[in-house]
FIPA-605894 format. One line per field, with one value per residue (C-alpha): residue number from 1; residue in three letters; chain; x, y, z. Coordinates in Angstrom, 2 decimals, m for minus. Example, Ala and Ser with C-alpha at 12.3 -4.5 7.8 and 13.67 -1.06 7.14 Angstrom:
<atoms>
nr = c(1:2)
rest = c(ALA:SER)
kette = c(A:A)
px = c(12.30:13.67)
py = c(m4.50:m1.06)
pz = c(7.80:7.14)
</atoms>
This chain:
<atoms>
nr = c(1:2:3:4:5:6:7:8:9:10:11:12:13:14:15:16:17:18:19:20:21:22:23:24:25:26:27:28:29:30:31:32:33:34:35:36:37:38:39:40:41:42:43:44:45:46:47:48:49:50:51:52:53:54:55:56:57:58:59:60:61:62:63:64:65:66:67:68:69:70:71:72:73:74:75:76:77:78:79:80:81:82:83:84:85:86:87:88:89:90:91:92:93:94:95:96:97:98:99:100:101:102:103:104:105:106:107:108:109:110:111:112:113:114:115:116:117:118:119:120:121:122:123:124:125:126:127:128:129:130:131:132:133:134:135:136:137:138:139:140:141:142:143:144:145:146:147:148:149:150:151:152:153:154:155:156:157:158:159:160:161:162:163:164:165:166:167:168:169:170:171:172:173:174:175:176:177:178:179:180:181:182:183:184:185:186:187:188:189:190:191:192:193:194:195:196:197:198:199:200:201:202:203:204:205:206:207:208:209:210:211:212:213:214:215:216:217:218:219:220:221:222:223:224:225:226:227:228:229:230:231:232:233:234:235:236:237:238:239:240:241:242:243:244:245:246:247:248:249:250:251:252:253:254:255:256:257:258:259:260:261:262:263:264:265:266:267:268:269:270:271:272:273:274:275:276:277:278:279:280:281:282:283:284:285:286:287:288:289:290:291:292:293:294:295:296:297:298:299:300:301:302:303:304:305:306:307:308:309:310:311:312:313:314:315:316:317:318:319:320:321:322:323:324:325:326:327:328:329:330:331:332:333:334:335:336:337:338:339:340:341:342:343:344:345:346:347:348:349:350:351:352:353:354:355:356:357:358:359:360:361:362:363:364:365:366:367:368:369:370:371:372:373:374:375:376:377:378:379:380:381:382:383:384:385:386:387:388:389:390:391:392:393:394:395:396:397:398:399:400:401:402:403:404:405:406:407:408:409:410:411:412:413:414:415:416:417:418:419:420:421:422:423:424:425:426:427:428:429:430:431:432:433:434:435:436:437:438:439:440:441:442:443:444)
rest = c(MET:ASN:THR:PRO:GLU:ARG:ASP:GLY:ALA:ALA:ALA:MET:ARG:LEU:GLU:ALA:GLU:ASN:SER:GLU:GLN:PRO:ASP:ALA:ASN:GLY:ALA:LEU:GLY:GLY:PRO:ARG:ALA:LEU:ALA:GLY:ARG:HIS:ALA:PHE:LEU:ALA:THR:ASP:GLN:GLY:PRO:GLY:PHE:LEU:GLU:LEU:SER:PHE:ALA:ARG:ARG:ALA:SER:THR:ARG:GLY:CYS:ASP:GLY:ALA:SER:SER:TRP:LEU:ILE:GLY:ARG:GLU:ALA:GLU:ILE:GLN:ASP:ILE:ILE:TYR:THR:LEU:LEU:SER:HIS:ARG:PHE:VAL:THR:LEU:VAL:GLY:PRO:ALA:GLY:ILE:GLY:LYS:THR:THR:ALA:ALA:ILE:GLY:VAL:ALA:GLU:ASP:LEU:GLN:SER:GLN:PHE:ASN:SER:ALA:ALA:TYR:PHE:VAL:ASP:LEU:SER:ASN:LEU:GLY:ASP:ALA:GLU:SER:ILE:PRO:GLY:ALA:VAL:ALA:PHE:ALA:VAL:GLY:HIS:PRO:PRO:GLY:ALA:GLY:GLU:PRO:THR:VAL:ASP:ILE:THR:ARG:ARG:LEU:SER:SER:GLY:PRO:ALA:LEU:LEU:ILE:LEU:ASP:GLY:CYS:GLU:ARG:MET:ILE:GLU:LYS:ALA:ALA:ALA:PHE:ALA:LYS:HIS:LEU:TYR:ASP:THR:ALA:PRO:HIS:VAL:LEU:VAL:LEU:CYS:THR:SER:ARG:GLN:PRO:LEU:TRP:LEU:GLU:HIS:GLU:HIS:GLN:PHE:ARG:LEU:GLY:PRO:LEU:LYS:THR:PRO:PRO:GLU:GLY:SER:GLY:LEU:SER:ALA:ALA:ASP:ALA:LEU:ARG:TYR:GLY:ALA:VAL:ALA:LEU:PHE:MET:ASP:ARG:ALA:SER:SER:SER:GLY:LEU:ALA:ALA:SER:LEU:CYS:ASP:ALA:ASP:VAL:PRO:LEU:VAL:VAL:ASN:ILE:CYS:GLU:ARG:LEU:ALA:GLY:VAL:PRO:LEU:ALA:LEU:GLU:LEU:ALA:GLY:SER:ARG:VAL:GLY:THR:TYR:GLY:LEU:ARG:GLY:THR:ALA:THR:LEU:LEU:ASP:ASN:ARG:PHE:ARG:LEU:LEU:TRP:LEU:SER:ARG:ARG:ASN:ALA:VAL:PRO:GLY:PHE:GLN:THR:LEU:GLN:ALA:MET:ILE:ASP:TRP:SER:TYR:ASN:LEU:LEU:THR:GLY:SER:GLU:GLN:PHE:VAL:LEU:ALA:ARG:LEU:ALA:VAL:PHE:GLY:VAL:PRO:PHE:SER:LEU:ALA:ALA:ALA:GLN:ALA:VAL:VAL:ALA:SER:GLU:LEU:ALA:HIS:GLU:ALA:ASP:VAL:ALA:ARG:ALA:LEU:ILE:SER:LEU:LEU:ASP:LYS:SER:LEU:LEU:ALA:ALA:VAL:PHE:VAL:ASP:GLY:GLN:ARG:LEU:TYR:ARG:LEU:LEU:ASP:LEU:LEU:GLN:THR:TYR:ALA:GLU:GLY:LYS:PHE:ALA:ALA:VAL:ALA:ASP:ARG:ALA:ASP:VAL:LEU:GLU:ARG:HIS:ALA:GLY:TYR:HIS:ALA:ALA:PRO:ARG:LYS:ALA:CYS:ALA:ALA:GLN:THR:ARG:LEU:GLY:PRO:GLN:ILE:ASP:VAL:ALA:ASP:PRO:GLY:LEU:SER:LEU:SER:ILE:PRO)
kette = c(A:A:A:A:A:A:A:A:A:A:A:A:A:A:A:A:A:A:A:A:A:A:A:A:A:A:A:A:A:A:A:A:A:A:A:A:A:A:A:A:A:A:A:A:A:A:A:A:A:A:A:A:A:A:A:A:A:A:A:A:A:A:A:A:A:A:A:A:A:A:A:A:A:A:A:A:A:A:A:A:A:A:A:A:A:A:A:A:A:A:A:A:A:A:A:A:A:A:A:A:A:A:A:A:A:A:A:A:A:A:A:A:A:A:A:A:A:A:A:A:A:A:A:A:A:A:A:A:A:A:A:A:A:A:A:A:A:A:A:A:A:A:A:A:A:A:A:A:A:A:A:A:A:A:A:A:A:A:A:A:A:A:A:A:A:A:A:A:A:A:A:A:A:A:A:A:A:A:A:A:A:A:A:A:A:A:A:A:A:A:A:A:A:A:A:A:A:A:A:A:A:A:A:A:A:A:A:A:A:A:A:A:A:A:A:A:A:A:A:A:A:A:A:A:A:A:A:A:A:A:A:A:A:A:A:A:A:A:A:A:A:A:A:A:A:A:A:A:A:A:A:A:A:A:A:A:A:A:A:A:A:A:A:A:A:A:A:A:A:A:A:A:A:A:A:A:A:A:A:A:A:A:A:A:A:A:A:A:A:A:A:A:A:A:A:A:A:A:A:A:A:A:A:A:A:A:A:A:A:A:A:A:A:A:A:A:A:A:A:A:A:A:A:A:A:A:A:A:A:A:A:A:A:A:A:A:A:A:A:A:A:A:A:A:A:A:A:A:A:A:A:A:A:A:A:A:A:A:A:A:A:A:A:A:A:A:A:A:A:A:A:A:A:A:A:A:A:A:A:A:A:A:A:A:A:A:A:A:A:A:A:A:A:A:A:A:A:A:A:A:A:A:A:A:A:A:A:A:A:A:A:A:A:A:A:A:A:A:A:A:A:A:A:A:A:A:A:A:A:A:A:A:A:A:A:A:A:A:A:A:A:A:A:A)
px = c(1.56:1.65:4.24:4.57:7.97:9.89:11.00:14.23:12.18:13.15:11.25:7.50:4.67:0.68:m1.51:m4.79:m8.02:m11.49:m11.11:m13.05:m11.75:m13.49:m15.46:m13.86:m14.87:m12.54:m16.15:m16.55:m18.14:m18.46:m15.49:m13.14:m13.38:m11.14:m12.32:m9.82:m7.43:m3.85:m0.60:2.80:5.71:9.35:12.70:15.91:17.53:14.76:13.80:9.85:6.72:4.81:0.56:m1.18:m5.11:m7.19:m10.53:m13.28:m13.92:m17.55:m17.80:m19.96:m19.63:m20.57:m21.19:m20.58:m19.57:m16.58:m15.79:m17.30:m13.81:m12.32:m15.26:m13.53:m10.03:m11.67:m9.60:m6.60:m6.35:m6.42:m3.77:m1.84:m1.82:m0.85:2.07:2.88:2.85:4.61:8.05:7.67:8.49:6.05:5.26:2.29:2.62:0.63:m0.12:m1.62:m5.46:m4.94:m5.54:m2.10:m2.75:m6.50:m5.20:m2.53:m4.63:m7.05:m4.03:m3.93:m6.80:m7.11:m3.62:m4.11:m5.99:m2.86:m0.15:m1.51:m2.03:1.53:0.65:1.99:1.57:4.05:3.38:6.16:4.74:4.69:8.32:10.72:13.76:14.79:16.92:13.76:12.66:14.19:12.85:8.99:9.23:10.86:8.13:5.38:6.73:6.62:10.82:10.73:12.48:15.87:16.56:19.64:19.81:16.67:17.01:18.78:15.99:13.43:15.03:14.51:11.20:9.84:12.05:10.04:7.52:5.02:4.80:3.72:4.93:3.71:5.69:3.61:4.75:8.12:8.53:9.34:12.48:12.96:16.94:16.77:13.18:14.20:17.88:15.45:13.18:16.15:17.87:14.45:14.21:17.25:17.35:14.01:12.86:9.71:8.32:6.44:7.25:4.46:5.88:3.61:5.33:4.52:7.79:9.32:12.10:14.02:15.42:16.72:13.72:11.08:7.89:5.96:2.47:0.73:m2.52:m3.91:m7.56:m11.08:m12.76:m14.84:m17.48:m17.04:m18.74:m22.03:m22.04:m26.23:m25.59:m27.89:m27.68:m27.11:m24.45:m22.73:m22.91:m20.59:m18.03:m15.57:m15.38:m19.64:m20.22:m17.19:m19.11:m22.21:m21.87:m19.83:m22.94:m25.52:m23.39:m23.87:m27.60:m28.86:m31.65:m32.33:m30.35:m28.77:m31.23:m31.12:m31.58:m28.33:m26.03:m24.50:m24.43:m22.40:m20.24:m19.17:m18.25:m15.96:m14.59:m13.74:m12.22:m9.75:m11.26:m9.27:m10.52:m9.88:m11.75:m14.36:m14.72:m14.61:m16.96:m19.63:m19.59:m20.41:m24.02:m26.09:m25.64:m25.41:m27.28:m25.76:m26.47:m25.05:m21.82:m20.99:m21.51:m19.06:m16.44:m16.13:m15.05:m11.09:m10.96:m12.07:m8.89:m9.68:m13.14:m12.35:m11.75:m12.19:m11.64:m10.49:m7.50:m4.08:m3.10:m1.48:m3.75:m7.21:m7.36:m6.62:m4.51:m2.57:m2.05:m1.03:1.59:2.92:4.08:5.65:7.21:9.50:10.34:13.79:13.88:14.33:11.14:9.40:10.16:8.85:5.77:4.78:5.23:3.85:0.04:0.74:m0.64:m4.16:m4.11:m1.31:1.69:5.16:8.72:9.50:6.85:7.40:11.57:10.04:8.08:9.62:13.61:14.96:18.01:17.11:16.71:18.22:16.30:18.40:17.25:13.30:13.71:15.17:12.86:9.86:11.03:11.30:7.69:6.18:8.35:6.58:3.22:2.68:2.52:0.96:2.07:m0.64:m0.57:m2.13:m1.78:1.16:3.08:4.13:2.46:2.39:m0.30:m0.87:m4.25:m7.03:m7.03:m3.08:m3.73:m5.57:m2.94:0.01:m1.84:m2.16:1.81:2.41:0.07:2.84:6.58:8.20:8.70:4.91:4.75:7.86:6.51:3.20:5.14:7.30:3.81:2.01:5.29:5.62:1.92:2.01:5.04:3.08:0.38:2.58:4.43:0.99:0.32:3.45:3.23:m0.30:1.54:4.45:3.08:4.48:8.21:7.91:8.24:5.97:8.08:6.41:2.99:1.39:1.64:m1.82:m3.49:m2.61:m3.55:m7.20)
py = c(m11.53:m15.10:m16.70:m18.87:m20.82:m19.21:m21.04:m19.25:m18.20:m14.59:m11.52:m12.42:m14.44:m14.47:m17.23:m16.47:m18.20:m17.98:m16.89:m17.16:m17.58:m16.33:m19.08:m21.11:m18.37:m15.64:m13.93:m12.13:m13.80:m11.97:m10.07:m12.24:m12.85:m10.81:m11.78:m14.41:m13.71:m12.63:m11.61:m12.85:m10.42:m11.28:m9.88:m11.51:m8.39:m8.80:m11.41:m12.77:m12.00:m8.79:m9.87:m7.67:m8.98:m7.67:m5.61:m5.21:m1.26:m0.44:1.63:2.52:m0.14:m0.87:m4.01:m6.83:m5.30:m3.36:0.13:1.23:2.50:m0.67:m2.93:m6.04:m6.06:m7.26:m10.82:m8.87:m6.50:m9.29:m10.95:m8.33:m7.89:m11.90:m10.82:m7.74:m9.23:m12.48:m10.61:m6.62:m5.65:m6.01:m3.62:m3.82:m3.44:m2.91:m0.98:3.09:2.62:m0.42:0.65:0.41:3.51:2.60:m0.92:0.52:3.07:m0.19:m1.85:1.15:1.32:m1.99:m1.97:1.46:0.43:m2.19:0.31:2.91:5.57:5.15:4.68:7.17:8.19:9.66:10.46:9.90:11.64:14.95:15.37:17.31:14.96:11.80:13.42:14.44:11.00:11.08:14.74:13.99:10.67:12.63:15.41:12.54:10.92:14.47:15.09:19.19:20.68:21.76:19.72:17.50:14.62:13.22:9.85:8.90:10.34:8.22:5.49:6.40:7.60:4.38:1.85:2.24:0.10:m1.36:0.93:0.95:2.94:3.54:4.74:5.46:5.97:4.75:3.77:7.82:7.53:4.17:3.52:6.05:5.07:1.62:2.34:4.14:1.18:m1.55:1.13:1.46:m2.58:m3.29:m0.62:m0.57:m4.20:m2.87:m0.81:m2.66:m1.41:m1.24:0.44:0.96:0.72:0.09:m2.11:m4.27:m2.51:m5.46:m5.64:m8.95:m8.83:m7.39:m9.52:m8.42:m8.65:m8.17:m6.00:m7.44:m6.42:m6.59:m10.00:m9.58:m12.70:m14.64:m12.86:m14.69:m16.76:m15.72:m14.99:m13.36:m9.39:m10.99:m13.19:m10.44:m8.20:m11.14:m9.47:m6.91:m5.16:m5.06:m4.32:m1.72:0.09:m0.19:1.25:4.68:4.34:4.80:7.41:9.75:9.66:5.79:5.51:1.76:m1.19:m3.57:m5.84:m9.23:m7.69:m5.34:m7.62:m8.80:m4.58:m4.48:m7.18:m5.91:m2.59:m3.70:m6.42:m3.49:m1.59:m4.25:m4.56:m1.84:0.38:3.82:3.01:1.76:4.32:7.00:5.25:4.58:8.18:9.07:6.55:9.34:11.99:9.10:5.97:2.67:2.48:5.33:5.28:1.90:3.89:6.78:4.19:3.24:6.65:7.29:10.29:7.65:8.12:11.83:11.40:9.41:11.52:13.45:17.23:16.98:14.62:15.38:17.78:15.20:12.56:13.81:11.42:7.77:9.63:11.73:8.85:6.90:9.22:9.44:6.39:6.53:9.29:6.94:4.72:4.55:5.57:1.96:0.67:3.37:2.51:m0.36:m0.27:2.12:m0.58:m3.01:m1.73:m3.16:m6.70:m6.28:m9.77:m11.81:m11.79:m14.07:m13.09:m14.24:m11.96:m8.87:m9.04:m9.87:m7.08:m4.43:m4.94:m3.00:m1.19:1.25:m1.20:m4.63:m7.86:m8.36:m4.43:m5.50:m8.44:m6.35:m4.06:m6.50:m7.82:m4.19:m3.05:m6.40:m5.57:m2.10:m3.27:m2.06:m5.91:m8.87:m12.47:m15.26:m18.68:m20.39:m23.84:m23.81:m20.85:m17.80:m14.89:m11.22:m8.62:m5.32:m4.09:m2.78:0.96:0.75:m0.82:2.50:4.99:2.89:2.89:6.93:6.89:4.44:6.50:9.15:7.05:8.22:3.85:3.12:1.93:m0.45:m1.84:m2.63:m4.04:m6.44:m6.99:m8.25:m10.26:m12.42:m13.09:m14.22:m16.59:m19.48:m19.39:m20.01:m22.77:m24.19:m24.32:m25.61:m28.30:m29.12:m29.69:m31.66:m33.16:m32.71:m32.65:m28.62:m27.65:m24.76:m22.31:m20.35:m22.39:m19.37:m17.08:m18.12:m16.31:m13.08:m13.89:m12.12)
pz = c(39.46:38.34:35.21:33.28:32.86:30.34:27.70:26.04:23.20:22.38:22.77:22.87:23.08:22.74:24.39:22.82:22.87:21.62:18.39:15.38:12.08:8.81:6.56:3.75:1.43:3.46:4.42:7.40:11.01:13.75:15.41:17.30:20.90:22.68:26.18:28.05:26.32:28.08:26.34:27.62:27.19:27.80:26.74:26.86:28.44:31.41:33.48:33.46:31.87:31.70:31.62:29.31:29.38:26.02:27.34:24.50:23.69:24.88:21.74:18.88:16.33:12.77:10.64:12.97:15.90:13.96:13.77:10.48:8.98:9.79:7.93:6.29:8.52:11.58:11.77:10.19:12.56:15.71:13.50:12.95:16.96:17.23:15.35:16.81:20.78:19.29:17.54:18.67:15.30:12.16:9.01:7.12:3.50:0.59:m2.01:m2.01:m0.94:0.46:4.20:5.59:7.83:9.17:10.33:12.26:13.72:14.45:16.28:18.26:19.38:20.27:22.22:23.72:26.96:28.00:27.40:29.52:27.09:25.48:22.24:19.56:16.17:13.48:9.72:7.85:4.99:6.05:6.85:4.76:5.29:6.70:9.54:11.07:11.78:15.29:15.83:14.75:16.91:19.95:19.67:19.52:22.64:24.57:24.15:24.58:21.62:21.98:25.04:23.87:21.71:20.76:20.16:23.87:25.21:23.12:23.97:28.03:27.72:25.99:27.90:31.23:30.04:27.14:24.30:20.73:18.31:14.65:11.81:9.27:5.53:5.82:2.07:1.41:3.24:3.62:4.35:7.65:8.83:9.00:10.49:13.17:13.40:14.33:16.52:18.41:18.65:20.01:22.63:23.91:24.59:26.10:22.93:19.50:16.71:13.81:10.41:7.64:4.03:0.50:0.48:3.17:5.53:4.49:8.35:10.11:13.31:10.98:10.32:7.12:7.13:3.84:3.36:0.42:m1.06:0.70:0.15:m3.12:m3.90:m7.12:m9.98:m11.10:m7.79:m7.22:m3.52:m1.35:m0.27:3.21:1.89:m0.19:3.00:4.60:2.28:3.11:m0.17:m0.34:3.01:2.71:0.06:0.94:4.61:2.32:0.27:3.24:4.66:1.37:1.24:m0.17:1.27:0.58:1.85:m0.51:m2.40:m3.79:m7.59:m7.14:m5.66:m9.34:m10.14:m6.49:m6.47:m10.58:m8.92:m6.22:m8.64:m11.17:m8.14:m7.43:m3.48:m2.57:0.44:m0.09:m3.97:m2.52:m0.21:m3.05:m5.41:m2.48:m1.67:m4.79:m4.56:m2.73:m5.53:m8.89:m7.28:m7.95:m11.55:m12.40:m9.88:m12.24:m15.30:m14.36:m13.63:m17.26:m17.35:m18.39:m15.98:m12.89:m11.20:m11.04:m10.40:m7.35:m4.86:m1.41:m0.78:3.28:2.81:2.91:m0.34:m2.80:m1.73:m2.74:m5.79:m6.41:m9.43:m6.63:m4.30:m7.49:m8.43:m5.16:m5.43:m8.95:m8.34:m5.97:m8.57:m10.09:m13.90:m14.88:m12.66:m14.23:m17.79:m17.35:m15.26:m17.91:m21.17:m18.30:m19.67:m22.98:m21.20:m20.22:m18.95:m16.52:m18.18:m17.15:m16.88:m20.43:m21.58:m20.06:m21.04:m24.96:m24.94:m22.57:m23.47:m25.53:m26.05:m23.51:m21.17:m20.96:m19.97:m16.79:m16.47:m17.03:m14.10:m11.74:m12.23:m11.92:m8.70:m7.32:m8.56:m6.69:m3.32:m3.68:m4.10:m7.73:m8.88:m8.07:m8.50:m9.33:m9.66:m12.70:m13.48:m11.74:m13.19:m11.52:m13.71:m12.88:m13.13:m12.66:m10.48:m12.31:m10.90:m11.38:m15.15:m16.20:m14.50:m16.63:m19.56:m19.36:m19.07:m21.72:m23.98:m23.78:m24.50:m27.75:m28.49:m28.14:m31.58:m31.04:m27.84:m29.46:m32.56:m30.36:m28.41:m31.40:m32.91:m29.36:m28.95:m32.90:m32.28:m30.32:m32.88:m35.72:m33.78:m33.07:m36.75:m37.58:m34.77:m36.22:m40.05:m38.83:m35.44:m31.99:m32.45:m32.12:m28.60:m27.90:m25.24:m22.52:m22.20:m20.15:m22.83:m24.15:m21.39:m23.18:m26.27:m27.13)
</atoms>
């Protein structure tokens, strides 16, 4: 086998050609062409490179050639593969329902033929405790129960050739999962480690790949049905609507309604799937109306899910229960903001004798890391917001807090201050400076 000259770079290198990119709007084109690609793997511990060639799968595919359950993620799957083959250790990071597990399985499906079926999936969310991680992985790779120290045998079994190990749901036991992933990375140089987590593992060689919402057309864009279906959120929603019994295809007249549904569901794949599955019963307009119901987190459900993951409410509960008391305190009170807010606004409104400004700042950073907050930039200023579905959830928590009236009063007072300052500036001239200019975004 011909191998390129080693350039001294660590780990792995991928040489890829003939890939298609999404268009400027982020809409989906055809799946990236994999024919002719070759991946060259090398490790500092071993000589030379190991050549892997990609092969297209001859399987039933849905929209634009992609497996229907990977609609909207085709390009990202190939980006994840590129990163994984380049660096060996990748963590898919994103909030509940964003499709981390689905994306990981998509990566495995694309790569499995290259590893002679040596691709292993371990669901950490089902484990009773963190000490069970080595045993669960050992079972997955074929280590006989009770046959001695599993970690040593795992390394031996996975060191014989290329293999992919997926550790799914690392956030529940983040410290132990991180330690195990690091050990495997250090001791099994032929192994690709792919983790999924709602927060990064924060390890030295880890490469974070953040999964965001599926692309949704801008409202009022006037797109045709054909153009709207090039966006992942619309394509996934309509695919599930069709599977639920909707006989008609998307028509141009219904595009604004479907785009509005996708926007209100924040492009979150799980929410789109669950809502789409109701269209056969309620129709497009009936489904849109039901999304106005305050019980929508319970209404959007599926019976065949793992217990605790049958509704969006249950999935968000699961994430919420993993937060510290301080993080829960801050998240509930952030519901008072219906629009993007600044750090200064959060500190002024949320901080009290129960949580000081420094506590609020630390919690905000942690919630961002754990994919429960999103950062946005408006006129060059960094602001934060809750996704629409999480906003609904946080409002439910906020309704039950003992200091709700105090928080509402601080919120009203904080936004009254810029108005008063602006009025004074109008009377007295430009010498009065209005602090925190981004706060005007939160003023109704």
